C-alpha positions as CSV (number, residue, x, y, z in Angstrom):
1,M,3.0,-29.8,-1.1
2,E,0.6,-31.6,1.3
3,Y,0.9,-29.0,4.0
4,I,-0.6,-26.3,1.7
5,D,-4.1,-27.7,2.0
6,T,-4.0,-27.4,5.8
7,Y,-2.4,-23.9,5.6
8,E,-5.1,-22.8,3.1
9,K,-8.0,-24.0,5.3
10,E,-6.5,-22.2,8.4
11,A,-5.8,-19.1,6.4
12,I,-9.3,-18.9,5.0
13,Q,-10.8,-19.3,8.5
14,L,-8.6,-16.4,9.7
15,L,-9.5,-14.3,6.7
16,K,-13.2,-14.7,7.3
17,S,-12.7,-13.6,10.9
18,L,-10.8,-10.6,9.8
19,I,-13.6,-9.6,7.3
20,E,-16.2,-9.9,10.0
21,T,-14.3,-7.6,12.4
22,P,-14.4,-3.9,11.4
23,S,-10.9,-2.4,11.2
24,F,-10.9,1.0,9.6
25,S,-7.5,2.8,9.7
26,S,-6.6,3.7,13.3
27,E,-9.5,1.5,14.6
28,E,-7.8,-1.9,14.3
29,A,-7.7,-3.0,17.9
30,H,-10.1,-5.9,17.4
31,T,-8.3,-7.4,14.3
32,A,-5.0,-7.0,16.2
33,K,-6.5,-9.3,18.9
34,L,-7.4,-11.9,16.2
35,I,-3.8,-11.8,15.0
36,E,-2.5,-12.2,18.5
37,A,-4.8,-15.2,19.0
38,W,-3.4,-16.7,15.8
39,F,0.2,-16.2,16.9
40,E,-0.6,-17.8,20.3
41,Q,-2.3,-20.8,18.7
42,K,0.8,-21.4,16.6
43,G,3.1,-21.0,19.6
44,I,4.8,-17.9,18.1
45,S,6.1,-15.2,20.3
46,Y,5.0,-11.8,19.1
47,Q,5.3,-8.1,20.1
48,Q,3.1,-5.1,19.7
49,S,3.3,-1.4,18.9
50,G,0.0,0.4,18.8
51,H,-2.3,-1.8,16.7
52,N,0.7,-3.3,14.8
53,R,1.7,-6.9,15.7
54,Y,5.1,-8.3,14.7
55,A,7.3,-11.4,15.3
56,F,10.8,-12.8,14.6
57,N,11.7,-16.3,13.6
58,K,12.4,-18.6,16.5
59,H,16.2,-18.9,15.8
60,F,16.8,-15.2,15.1
61,D,20.5,-14.5,14.6
62,P,21.6,-10.8,14.7
63,K,24.6,-11.7,12.5
64,K,22.3,-12.7,9.6
65,P,20.6,-10.3,7.2
66,S,16.8,-9.9,7.7
67,L,13.9,-10.4,5.3
68,L,10.7,-8.5,6.3
69,L,7.3,-9.8,5.4
70,N,4.6,-7.2,5.8
71,S,0.9,-6.7,5.1
72,H,-1.8,-4.6,6.7
73,H,-5.0,-5.4,8.6
74,D,-6.8,-2.1,8.3
75,T,-9.4,-1.3,5.6
76,V,-11.0,1.7,3.9
77,K,-14.7,2.3,4.7
78,P,-17.2,0.5,2.5
79,N,-18.6,2.5,-0.4
80,S,-22.3,3.0,-0.9
81,A,-22.5,0.7,-3.9
82,Y,-22.2,-2.5,-1.9
83,T,-25.0,-5.0,-2.5
84,L,-23.6,-7.5,0.1
85,D,-22.9,-7.0,3.8
86,P,-19.3,-5.8,3.7
87,F,-18.7,-7.2,7.2
88,K,-20.0,-10.7,6.4
89,S,-17.7,-13.2,4.9
90,I,-19.7,-14.9,2.1
91,E,-18.1,-17.8,0.2
92,K,-19.8,-18.7,-3.0
93,D,-18.9,-19.5,-6.6
94,G,-15.2,-20.0,-5.6
95,K,-15.0,-16.4,-4.1
96,I,-14.8,-15.0,-0.6
97,Y,-16.6,-11.7,-0.4
98,G,-16.1,-9.0,2.2
99,L,-14.4,-5.7,3.0
100,G,-10.7,-6.2,3.0
101,S,-10.8,-9.7,1.5
102,N,-8.6,-8.7,-1.4
103,D,-6.9,-5.6,0.1
104,A,-5.2,-6.9,1.9
105,G,-6.6,-9.7,4.1
106,G,-5.7,-12.4,1.6
107,C,-2.1,-11.3,1.5
108,L,-1.9,-11.0,5.2
109,V,-3.2,-14.5,6.0
110,C,-0.9,-16.0,3.3
111,L,2.1,-14.3,4.7
112,L,1.3,-15.3,8.2
113,S,1.0,-19.0,7.1
114,T,4.3,-18.6,5.3
115,F,6.0,-17.1,8.3
116,A,4.7,-20.0,10.5
117,H,6.0,-22.5,8.0
118,F,9.6,-21.2,8.4
119,Y,9.3,-20.1,12.0
120,E,11.2,-23.0,13.6
121,R,13.7,-23.6,10.8
122,K,17.3,-23.6,11.9
123,D,18.8,-23.6,8.4
124,L,17.7,-20.2,7.2
125,K,20.4,-17.9,5.7
126,H,18.3,-14.9,6.6
127,N,16.2,-13.9,9.6
128,L,12.5,-13.7,9.0
129,I,10.4,-10.9,10.4
130,I,6.7,-10.4,10.0
131,V,4.7,-7.2,10.6
132,A,0.9,-7.1,10.5
133,S,0.6,-3.4,10.2
134,A,-2.1,-0.8,10.9
135,E,-3.0,2.5,9.2
136,E,-1.8,1.5,5.8
137,E,-4.9,2.9,4.0
138,S,-4.5,6.3,5.6
139,S,-0.6,6.4,5.5
140,G,-1.0,7.1,9.2
141,A,1.7,7.9,11.7
142,N,1.1,4.8,13.7
143,G,1.5,2.2,11.0
144,L,4.5,0.4,9.6
145,N,6.7,3.5,9.8
146,S,6.3,3.5,13.6
147,V,7.4,-0.2,13.8
148,L,10.5,0.0,11.6
149,P,12.7,1.8,14.2
150,L,12.0,-1.1,16.6
151,L,13.3,-3.7,14.1
152,P,16.9,-4.6,13.1
153,E,18.1,-3.4,9.8
154,I,16.0,-4.7,7.0
155,D,18.0,-6.0,4.0
156,M,15.0,-6.9,1.8
157,A,11.2,-6.7,2.2
158,I,8.1,-8.3,0.7
159,V,5.0,-6.2,1.0
160,G,1.8,-8.2,0.7
161,E,-0.6,-6.4,-1.7
162,P,-2.8,-7.9,-4.4
163,T,-0.5,-8.4,-7.5
164,Q,-1.9,-11.7,-8.8
165,M,1.4,-13.2,-7.3
166,H,3.5,-11.3,-9.8
167,L,6.5,-9.2,-8.7
168,A,5.9,-5.5,-8.5
169,I,9.5,-4.5,-8.4
170,A,8.8,-0.7,-8.5
171,E,6.1,1.4,-7.0
172,K,5.2,5.0,-7.5
173,G,5.5,7.5,-4.7
174,L,3.0,10.1,-3.7
175,V,3.0,13.8,-3.0
176,V,-0.2,15.7,-2.4
177,F,-0.1,19.5,-2.9
178,D,-2.5,22.1,-1.7
179,G,-2.7,25.0,-4.1
180,V,-4.1,28.5,-4.0
181,I,-5.1,30.7,-7.0
182,K,-5.4,34.2,-5.7
183,G,-7.5,37.1,-7.2
184,T,-9.3,40.2,-6.1
185,P,-12.6,39.8,-4.2
186,S,-15.5,41.9,-5.3
187,H,-19.2,42.2,-5.8
188,A,-20.4,40.1,-8.7
189,A,-22.2,43.2,-10.2
190,H,-19.0,45.1,-10.8
191,P,-16.2,44.5,-13.3
192,N,-13.2,42.5,-12.1
193,S,-10.2,41.8,-14.3
194,D,-8.5,39.8,-11.5
195,Q,-11.1,37.0,-11.1
196,A,-9.6,33.9,-9.2
197,I,-12.3,31.6,-10.7
198,Y,-11.5,32.7,-14.3
199,K,-7.8,32.3,-13.7
200,T,-8.5,28.7,-12.7
201,A,-9.1,27.6,-16.3
202,G,-5.5,28.5,-17.3
203,V,-4.1,26.8,-14.2
204,L,-6.1,23.6,-14.9
205,N,-4.8,23.6,-18.5
206,W,-1.3,24.0,-17.2
207,F,-1.6,20.9,-15.0
208,E,-3.3,18.9,-17.8
209,T,-0.5,19.6,-20.3
210,Y,2.6,19.7,-18.0
211,A,4.9,16.7,-18.5
212,F,7.9,15.7,-16.4
213,E,10.9,15.0,-18.5
214,K,12.1,11.7,-17.0
215,V,10.1,8.5,-17.8
216,S,10.7,5.3,-15.9
217,D,11.2,1.9,-17.7
218,F,8.9,0.2,-15.1
219,L,6.7,3.0,-13.8
220,G,6.3,5.2,-16.9
221,P,5.9,9.0,-16.5
222,V,5.1,10.9,-13.4
223,K,1.2,11.3,-13.2
224,M,-0.1,14.6,-11.9
225,T,-3.9,15.1,-11.4
226,V,-6.0,17.9,-10.0
227,T,-8.5,16.0,-7.8
228,Q,-10.3,18.8,-5.8
229,I,-11.4,22.4,-6.4
230,Q,-13.0,24.7,-3.9
231,G,-14.0,28.4,-4.4
232,G,-16.7,30.8,-3.7
233,S,-19.3,31.0,-1.0
234,Q,-22.3,32.8,-2.4
235,H,-23.7,33.8,-5.8
236,N,-23.0,37.6,-5.6
237,V,-19.5,37.5,-4.3
238,I,-16.3,37.0,-6.4
239,P,-14.0,35.1,-4.1
240,A,-10.5,36.1,-3.2
241,E,-9.1,32.7,-3.9
242,V,-9.7,29.2,-5.4
243,K,-8.2,26.2,-3.7
244,L,-6.9,23.1,-5.5
245,V,-5.6,19.7,-4.4
246,V,-3.1,18.1,-6.7
247,D,-2.2,14.4,-6.6
248,V,1.3,13.5,-8.0
249,R,2.3,9.9,-8.5
250,V,6.1,9.9,-8.6
251,N,8.2,7.5,-10.6
252,D,11.6,6.2,-9.6
253,C,13.4,8.8,-11.7
254,Y,12.6,11.5,-9.2
255,S,12.7,12.0,-5.4
256,N,9.7,13.7,-3.9
257,A,11.9,16.6,-3.0
258,E,12.8,17.1,-6.7
259,I,9.1,17.0,-7.6
260,N,8.4,19.6,-5.0
261,E,11.3,21.8,-6.3
262,L,10.2,21.6,-9.9
263,L,6.6,22.5,-9.2
264,Q,7.5,25.3,-6.8
265,R,9.5,26.7,-9.7
266,D,7.2,26.1,-12.6
267,A,3.5,26.0,-11.4
268,P,1.4,29.1,-12.0
269,L,0.0,29.2,-8.4
270,E,1.1,28.8,-4.8
271,L,1.7,25.2,-3.9
272,K,2.5,23.5,-0.6
273,A,3.3,19.8,-0.2
274,R,1.6,18.0,2.6
275,S,4.4,15.5,3.0
276,L,7.5,14.3,1.1
277,R,7.9,11.0,3.0
278,L,6.0,8.7,0.7
279,G,8.7,8.1,-1.9
280,S,8.9,5.7,-4.8
281,S,10.2,2.2,-4.0
282,S,12.0,-0.4,-6.0
283,V,14.4,-3.3,-6.1
284,R,16.9,-4.0,-8.8
285,P,15.8,-6.5,-11.4
286,D,18.9,-8.7,-10.7
287,H,18.2,-9.0,-7.0
288,P,18.3,-12.8,-6.0
289,L,14.7,-12.7,-4.8
290,V,13.5,-11.3,-8.1
291,I,15.6,-13.8,-10.0
292,A,14.1,-16.6,-7.8
293,G,10.6,-15.3,-8.6
294,K,11.2,-15.1,-12.3
295,S,12.5,-18.7,-12.3
296,M,9.1,-19.7,-11.0
297,G,7.4,-18.0,-14.0
298,R,6.4,-14.8,-12.1
299,E,6.4,-11.6,-14.2
300,T,7.8,-8.3,-13.1
301,Y,6.2,-4.9,-13.5
302,G,5.8,-1.4,-11.9
303,S,2.9,-0.6,-9.7
304,P,1.0,2.7,-9.9
305,T,-0.6,2.3,-6.4
306,L,0.9,3.3,-3.1
307,S,1.5,0.8,-0.2
308,D,3.6,0.4,2.9
309,Q,6.6,0.1,0.6
310,A,6.8,3.8,0.9
311,A,7.8,3.5,4.5
312,I,10.7,1.1,3.7
313,S,14.0,2.8,2.8
314,G,15.8,-0.4,1.5
315,P,15.0,-2.7,-1.4
316,S,11.5,-4.1,-1.5
317,L,8.9,-5.6,-3.8
318,K,5.2,-6.0,-3.7
319,L,3.7,-9.5,-4.0
320,G,0.5,-11.0,-3.0
321,P,-2.7,-12.9,-4.0
322,G,-5.7,-11.1,-5.4
323,D,-6.0,-8.3,-8.0
324,S,-5.4,-4.7,-7.4
325,S,-8.4,-3.8,-9.6
326,R,-10.7,-5.2,-7.0
327,S,-9.4,-3.1,-4.2
328,H,-11.8,-0.5,-2.8
329,T,-14.6,-1.7,-5.0
330,A,-18.2,-2.7,-4.0
331,D,-18.6,-6.3,-3.1
332,E,-14.9,-6.8,-2.8
333,F,-13.7,-10.4,-3.1
334,I,-10.8,-12.8,-3.5
335,Y,-10.9,-16.2,-5.1
336,S,-10.5,-19.1,-2.5
337,A,-8.0,-20.7,-4.8
338,E,-5.8,-17.6,-4.7
339,I,-5.2,-18.2,-1.0
340,G,-3.7,-21.6,-1.6
341,Q,-1.8,-20.4,-4.6
342,G,-0.4,-17.5,-2.6
343,I,0.9,-19.6,0.2
344,E,2.4,-22.1,-2.2
345,I,4.3,-19.4,-4.2
346,Y,5.4,-17.5,-1.1
347,C,6.8,-20.8,0.5
348,S,8.5,-21.9,-2.7
349,L,10.0,-18.5,-3.3
350,L,11.4,-18.2,0.3
351,E,12.6,-21.8,0.3
352,T,14.9,-20.8,-2.6
353,Y,15.9,-17.4,-1.2
354,L,16.3,-18.3,2.5
355,T,18.1,-21.7,2.2
356,Q,19.9,-21.9,-1.1
């Protein structure tokens, strides 16, 4: 495909600009401007909602089903282990370094190139919609979930996240619980048989050994992890309570509401879910888009990480260049060759799905 080389060069140029423009969650105004400029350069009409930017294919037909392409342009904050400037795009040894290069700038620029490739086509069996979304890293209220009500019904979605261009056809959901272990407060010098801190040992053991019954073929078991503990204020005071935060990664065998019900019933402490909206996502293995991907030699698997898939109620899969293991790491990078490969696979996959 001769056009891939041109797309790759343009995509890498945009990726470098995105890297060098800070865009922490809810602070994406400047990268939104870069995406606007890219749309304008390509002659693509776009719309905006907050820091989200989205567009429809030129010959959009409301009678046709719609395929959504989505990736995000926000990033986490760089960690203290960086040895390179996270906001400088450095290209060396076949790699492009910089914050957000892998998660998910590479995916976004590849999807934008793919959308542009099909933008003016009149022979598409599906409409094509692209959303460059904000606040993915924080699961914020003004991200993809705020754009979806503005769009027509989505029949299928591809969410751009680093998967080495394999098909993540299922993704775990997330429920975060705040827990409280209560006891009797007292002076440390006096006996106390209702010590909240001592009770914590048994509660932690319960979380470590508890197993949810249903195991998913693609996502495995539900994974529950205590990630934060807070208790006590000074050396001579036994506190009235100890607070825990529990991270639960939910497989496709349970709804978040079911997980909440089970833990409210069984857990040996008071628990309150922060939100139940980030559910597990999946697409059936015999979906035409999955079949098309497998015919190209792409593998299928279940992803343990959360993405904007959680906001999409219909079938979706996660697919993109890069490697999830590089996300949120120091000196984050993506291979330059992965950009061209990503565009080529996206275009080939959609050529099959959208026209045949």
